[in-house]
C-alpha positions as CSV (number, residue, x, y, z in Angstrom):
1,M,-11.2,-1.6,0.3
2,R,-14.9,-0.6,-0.5
3,L,-17.0,-2.9,-2.3
4,Y,-18.8,-0.9,-5.1
5,D,-22.0,-1.1,-7.4
6,C,-22.4,-0.7,-11.1
7,D,-23.9,2.5,-11.7
8,H,-26.0,0.9,-14.7
9,C,-27.2,-2.1,-13.2
10,G,-26.4,-2.3,-9.5
11,Q,-23.9,-5.4,-9.9
12,P,-21.2,-5.7,-6.9
13,I,-17.8,-4.5,-8.7
14,H,-14.7,-4.2,-7.3
15,F,-11.6,-2.2,-7.1
16,D,-9.6,-3.8,-10.1
17,N,-12.5,-4.5,-12.2
18,R,-12.7,-3.2,-15.9
19,S,-16.1,-4.3,-17.2
20,C,-19.2,-5.2,-15.6
21,V,-19.5,-8.9,-16.0
22,N,-23.8,-8.3,-15.8
23,C,-24.3,-5.3,-18.4
24,G,-20.8,-5.0,-19.8
25,H,-20.4,-1.4,-19.2
26,R,-16.7,-0.2,-19.0
27,L,-15.7,0.2,-15.6
28,A,-12.7,2.6,-14.1
29,F,-12.0,4.0,-10.7
30,V,-12.3,8.0,-10.7
31,P,-9.7,9.4,-8.3
32,E,-11.3,12.8,-7.5
33,M,-14.4,10.9,-6.5
34,M,-12.6,8.2,-5.0
35,A,-14.9,5.6,-6.4
36,M,-15.7,3.2,-9.4
37,H,-17.9,4.0,-11.8
38,A,-19.5,2.8,-15.0
39,L,-18.5,4.9,-18.3
40,E,-20.1,5.4,-21.4
41,E,-17.7,6.7,-24.6
42,E,-18.4,10.1,-26.1
43,E,-17.7,10.9,-29.9
44,D,-14.3,12.8,-29.1
45,G,-12.7,9.5,-27.3
46,T,-13.6,11.0,-23.6
47,W,-16.0,9.1,-21.3
48,R,-19.0,10.2,-19.6
49,L,-20.0,8.7,-15.9
50,V,-23.3,6.9,-16.2
51,A,-24.3,8.3,-12.7
52,V,-22.9,12.0,-13.5
53,P,-23.2,12.7,-17.6
54,A,-21.7,15.8,-16.9
55,H,-18.4,14.5,-15.6
56,K,-16.0,13.9,-18.2
57,V,-12.8,11.6,-18.1
58,R,-10.0,10.0,-20.0
59,L,-8.7,6.7,-19.6
60,C,-5.3,6.4,-18.0
61,A,-2.7,6.5,-20.7
62,N,-1.6,3.1,-19.3
63,E,-5.2,1.5,-19.9
64,S,-4.1,0.8,-23.4
65,M,-1.7,-2.3,-22.0
66,D,-4.3,-3.1,-19.4
67,I,-2.1,-2.0,-16.8
68,C,-4.3,0.4,-14.9
69,N,-7.9,1.0,-14.7
70,W,-8.0,4.8,-13.3
71,T,-9.0,8.0,-15.2
72,V,-8.0,11.4,-15.7
73,L,-10.2,14.3,-15.9
74,A,-10.8,15.2,-19.6
75,N,-9.1,18.8,-19.2
76,D,-6.2,17.4,-17.2
77,P,-2.9,17.9,-19.1
78,H,-1.4,14.9,-17.8
79,S,-1.8,11.5,-19.6
80,F,-1.4,9.3,-16.7
81,C,-3.6,9.0,-13.7
82,P,-2.6,10.3,-10.1
83,A,-0.8,6.9,-9.5
84,C,1.2,6.3,-12.7
85,R,2.2,9.8,-13.2
86,H,4.8,9.2,-10.4
87,N,6.7,6.4,-12.5
88,R,10.0,7.2,-13.9
89,L,11.5,3.6,-15.0
90,V,8.9,0.8,-15.7
91,P,9.3,-2.8,-17.0
92,D,9.6,-3.4,-20.6
93,A,6.1,-3.5,-21.8
94,S,7.3,-5.2,-25.0
95,T,8.0,-8.5,-23.6
96,E,5.5,-10.8,-21.9
97,V,7.5,-11.1,-18.7
98,G,7.9,-7.1,-18.5
99,L,4.1,-6.6,-19.3
100,S,3.3,-9.1,-16.7
101,Q,5.5,-7.6,-14.1
102,W,4.2,-3.9,-14.6
103,R,0.4,-5.1,-14.5
104,R,1.3,-6.8,-10.9
105,I,3.0,-3.8,-9.9
106,S,0.4,-1.4,-11.0
107,Q,-2.4,-3.3,-9.2
108,A,-0.2,-2.7,-5.8
109,Q,0.5,0.8,-6.7
110,R,-3.1,1.9,-6.9
111,H,-4.0,-0.1,-3.7
112,L,-1.0,2.3,-2.1
113,F,-2.5,5.3,-3.7
114,Y,-6.1,4.7,-2.9
115,S,-5.1,5.2,0.8
116,L,-2.8,8.2,-0.1
117,L,-5.8,9.8,-1.7
118,R,-8.4,8.9,0.9
119,W,-6.1,11.0,3.3
120,D,-4.8,13.4,1.2
121,L,-1.5,12.5,2.3
122,P,1.6,14.4,0.8
123,R,2.5,13.1,-2.8
124,T,3.9,15.7,-4.8
125,N,5.9,14.5,-8.2
126,R,9.3,15.3,-9.4
127,A,7.8,18.1,-11.6
128,E,6.3,19.9,-8.7
129,D,9.3,18.8,-6.3
130,P,12.4,18.0,-8.2
131,E,14.4,17.4,-5.0
132,G,12.0,15.4,-2.8
133,G,9.1,14.6,-4.9
134,L,7.6,11.1,-4.8
135,V,8.9,8.9,-7.9
136,F,8.9,5.2,-8.6
137,D,11.8,3.6,-10.4
138,F,10.9,-0.2,-11.0
139,L,14.3,-1.8,-11.7
140,V,15.5,-5.1,-13.6
141,D,18.1,-7.4,-12.5
142,E,21.5,-7.1,-14.2
143,V,22.6,-10.3,-15.7
144,K,26.2,-10.5,-16.2
145,N,27.8,-12.0,-19.4
146,D,28.6,-15.2,-17.5
147,G,24.8,-15.6,-16.5
148,T,25.2,-14.4,-12.8
149,V,22.2,-12.2,-11.9
150,V,22.9,-9.1,-9.6
151,P,19.4,-8.5,-8.1
152,A,18.1,-4.7,-8.2
153,M,17.8,-3.3,-4.8
154,T,14.4,-2.0,-3.2
155,G,14.9,1.1,-1.1
156,H,14.1,5.0,-0.9
157,E,16.1,8.0,-1.1
158,D,15.0,11.4,-0.8
159,G,11.2,10.4,-2.5
160,L,12.8,8.2,-4.8
161,I,11.4,4.8,-4.2
162,A,13.2,2.0,-6.2
163,I,11.2,-1.2,-6.4
164,R,12.8,-4.7,-7.7
165,A,10.4,-5.4,-10.5
166,A,11.3,-9.3,-10.6
167,E,9.5,-9.6,-6.9
168,A,6.5,-9.0,-9.1
169,D,6.8,-12.7,-9.8
170,D,5.7,-15.1,-7.2
171,V,8.4,-17.6,-7.6
172,T,11.1,-14.8,-7.2
173,R,9.5,-12.8,-4.5
174,E,8.7,-16.3,-2.3
175,Q,12.7,-17.2,-2.9
176,V,13.8,-14.3,-1.4
177,R,10.9,-14.4,1.6
178,V,12.4,-17.6,2.6
179,S,16.1,-16.7,2.2
180,M,15.6,-13.7,4.5
181,N,13.5,-15.8,7.0
182,E,10.6,-13.2,6.6
183,P,6.7,-14.2,7.5
184,Y,5.3,-11.9,5.1
185,R,6.8,-10.2,1.8
186,T,4.6,-8.8,-0.8
187,M,4.7,-6.2,-3.7
188,L,1.9,-4.1,-1.9
189,G,4.0,-4.5,1.2
190,H,7.1,-2.8,-0.5
191,F,4.9,-0.1,-1.7
192,R,3.7,0.5,1.6
193,H,7.0,0.3,3.6
194,E,9.1,2.4,1.1
195,T,6.3,5.1,1.0
196,G,6.5,5.2,4.6
197,H,10.0,6.5,4.6
198,Y,8.6,9.5,2.0
199,I,5.7,10.1,4.5
200,W,8.6,10.6,7.7
201,D,10.4,13.0,5.3
202,K,7.0,15.2,4.6
203,L,5.2,15.0,7.9
204,V,8.0,14.2,10.5
205,R,11.3,15.8,9.5
206,D,9.6,18.8,7.3
207,R,7.0,19.4,9.8
208,S,9.5,19.5,13.1
209,R,8.0,16.5,14.8
210,I,11.4,15.0,15.4
211,A,11.3,15.1,19.1
212,E,7.8,13.7,19.3
213,F,9.3,10.7,16.9
214,R,12.1,10.0,19.2
215,A,10.1,9.7,22.2
216,V,8.3,6.9,20.8
217,F,11.0,5.1,18.0
218,G,14.3,6.4,19.5
219,D,17.2,8.4,18.3
220,E,17.4,8.1,14.5
221,T,20.6,9.9,14.3
222,F,23.0,6.6,14.9
223,D,24.7,5.3,11.7
224,Y,22.0,3.9,9.4
225,A,24.2,1.9,7.2
226,E,26.2,0.3,10.6
227,A,22.7,-0.3,12.0
228,L,21.7,-2.6,8.9
229,K,25.1,-4.0,9.0
230,R,24.6,-5.2,12.4
231,N,21.0,-6.3,11.8
232,Y,22.2,-8.6,9.2
233,E,25.0,-9.9,10.9
234,E,23.6,-10.5,14.2
235,G,19.9,-10.7,13.9
236,P,17.6,-8.7,16.1
237,P,17.7,-8.6,19.8
238,P,16.2,-11.5,21.9
239,D,13.3,-9.4,23.1
240,W,12.5,-7.8,19.9
241,Q,8.7,-9.0,19.9
242,D,8.2,-6.9,22.6
243,F,8.9,-4.0,21.2
244,F,9.0,-4.2,17.2
245,I,6.5,-5.2,14.5
246,S,9.2,-7.2,12.6
247,T,12.9,-8.3,12.9
248,Y,13.6,-5.3,10.4
249,A,11.8,-2.7,12.4
250,S,14.4,-3.4,15.2
251,S,17.3,-2.5,12.9
252,H,17.1,1.5,13.0
253,P,14.1,3.8,14.1
254,W,13.6,4.6,10.2
255,E,13.0,1.2,9.5
256,D,10.6,1.0,12.4
257,F,8.5,3.8,11.4
258,A,8.4,2.6,7.5
259,E,7.1,-0.8,9.0
260,C,4.6,0.6,11.5
261,F,3.2,3.0,8.5
262,A,3.0,-0.2,6.1
263,H,1.2,-2.1,9.0
264,Y,-1.3,0.6,9.6
265,L,-2.3,0.8,6.1
266,H,-2.4,-3.0,5.8
267,I,-4.7,-2.7,9.1
268,V,-7.0,0.2,7.9
269,D,-7.3,-1.3,4.3
270,T,-8.3,-4.9,5.3
271,L,-10.6,-3.6,8.0
272,E,-12.3,-1.3,5.3
273,T,-12.8,-4.5,3.3
274,A,-14.4,-6.5,6.4
275,H,-16.7,-3.5,6.8
276,A,-17.8,-3.4,3.4
277,Y,-18.7,-7.2,3.4
278,G,-20.6,-6.8,6.7
279,M,-18.3,-9.2,8.5
280,T,-18.5,-9.8,12.2
281,I,-16.5,-12.1,14.5
282,E,-19.0,-14.0,17.1
283,P,-17.2,-17.0,18.2
284,R,-19.2,-19.0,20.6
285,R,-18.1,-19.0,24.3
286,H,-15.3,-16.5,23.3
287,E,-16.6,-13.3,23.7
288,E,-13.3,-11.8,24.0
289,L,-12.7,-12.2,20.5
290,A,-15.8,-10.9,19.1
291,A,-15.4,-7.9,16.8
292,E,-17.4,-5.6,14.5
293,V,-16.1,-2.8,12.2
294,A,-19.2,-0.6,13.1
295,F,-16.9,2.4,12.0
296,N,-15.0,3.9,9.1
297,P,-11.3,2.8,9.7
298,Y,-10.3,5.6,7.6
299,N,-11.7,7.8,10.1
300,A,-11.1,5.8,13.3
301,Q,-10.5,7.9,16.5
302,S,-7.2,6.2,17.4
303,A,-5.1,3.4,16.9
304,E,-6.1,1.6,19.7
305,Q,-9.9,1.6,18.1
306,L,-8.4,-0.2,14.9
307,V,-6.3,-2.6,16.9
308,S,-9.3,-3.8,18.9
309,A,-11.3,-4.7,16.1
310,W,-8.1,-6.2,14.0
311,I,-6.7,-8.5,16.4
312,P,-10.0,-10.9,16.6
313,F,-10.6,-10.5,12.7
314,S,-6.5,-11.5,12.5
315,V,-7.1,-14.5,14.7
316,A,-10.1,-15.5,12.7
317,I,-8.4,-15.0,9.3
318,N,-5.1,-17.0,10.4
319,S,-7.3,-19.8,11.6
320,L,-9.1,-19.9,8.1
321,H,-6.0,-19.8,6.4
322,R,-4.4,-22.7,8.5
323,S,-7.6,-24.7,7.8
324,M,-6.7,-24.4,4.1
325,G,-3.1,-25.4,4.6
326,V,-1.7,-22.0,3.7
327,P,0.3,-19.5,6.0
328,D,-1.4,-17.1,8.5
329,L,-2.6,-14.0,6.8
330,Y,-1.1,-11.9,9.7
331,P,1.7,-13.4,11.4
332,F,2.6,-10.4,13.6
333,I,2.0,-9.8,17.3
334,L,0.7,-6.1,18.4
335,S,2.7,-5.7,21.7
336,P,1.6,-2.6,23.7
337,A,5.2,-0.9,22.6
338,V,4.0,-1.6,18.8
339,V,0.4,-0.1,19.3
340,A,2.0,2.9,20.8
341,K,4.0,3.3,17.6
342,L,1.1,2.8,15.5
343,E,-0.8,5.6,17.3
344,F,2.0,7.9,16.5
345,V,1.2,6.9,12.9
346,H,-2.3,7.6,13.5
347,R,-1.8,10.9,14.9
348,L,0.6,12.1,12.1
349,I,-2.0,11.1,9.3
350,H,-5.0,12.8,11.3
351,D,-3.0,15.9,12.5
352,H,-2.3,16.1,8.7
353,L,-5.9,15.6,7.8
354,K,-7.0,18.6,10.0
355,K,-4.7,21.1,8.1
């Protein structure tokens, strides 16, 4: 994620900011410009960009509840920004819990859409593609008469992504992470993983790249439900770390791809943040761990280029986390087989960019 500057005063500002702490100007992310901008309100309720006064926008309709800080073009018929317009079922904003969940969910969703927009990846909505457009349902848990809670299920089917809203709460999400023996579980991780299934549909299945996919990930035609059942009952194969980024990735080629897509986004977006802050790794007497992000990760030449920078940074950041007594930021191993899968994801994305 980039570091931005306030157009009015030059103060450093961040992707989630709503106002400049220095000059007080209203701030918003302008999707068509892929940047944060300072705004000034017009008499008709629209806003002009301080840096580009002729550019007029409206605030996303979800801004009124402090859920979103993105904009819509002033003449756009949509009330919602390019991220929020994909939502169908949302938490109940009339309750304190629902509003808090929605704000955290929206923050993660905007980070996902930042990447989708940077690469101009497929993101048709249901109005444009009723059968396979990208749409999100943020589902609440079912509470039975006896007080038993039936958790909502997170998953994907034909562009419909369901995400359990309760996992926006740290306590609930951590309980699930521990119960499932996972090293990493975040709301942003859910968004990136489930969207990976949608991207598979659009860029692998619909672009006739199945054979290429199978050469890297394996045959996806064997029974998906049976594969997941076996994974939950028997666990991953003993040598899973040699071939997969996570235990869940070992359950089925579709899940393997979704996990690798999510990790590709994790790596690219975090390296862009390191680049924005001018971070370099220069450990004394350990030149093999030296690294600098001297390139734009979103325009990387290969996954190998990304991984060569990422491994030293992740080692350093994990060490910092341990010094604070908190879990590793990136508790994963990038084996040669996994790097090959990330390379497939890289080619898929950048081949799409060339079209």
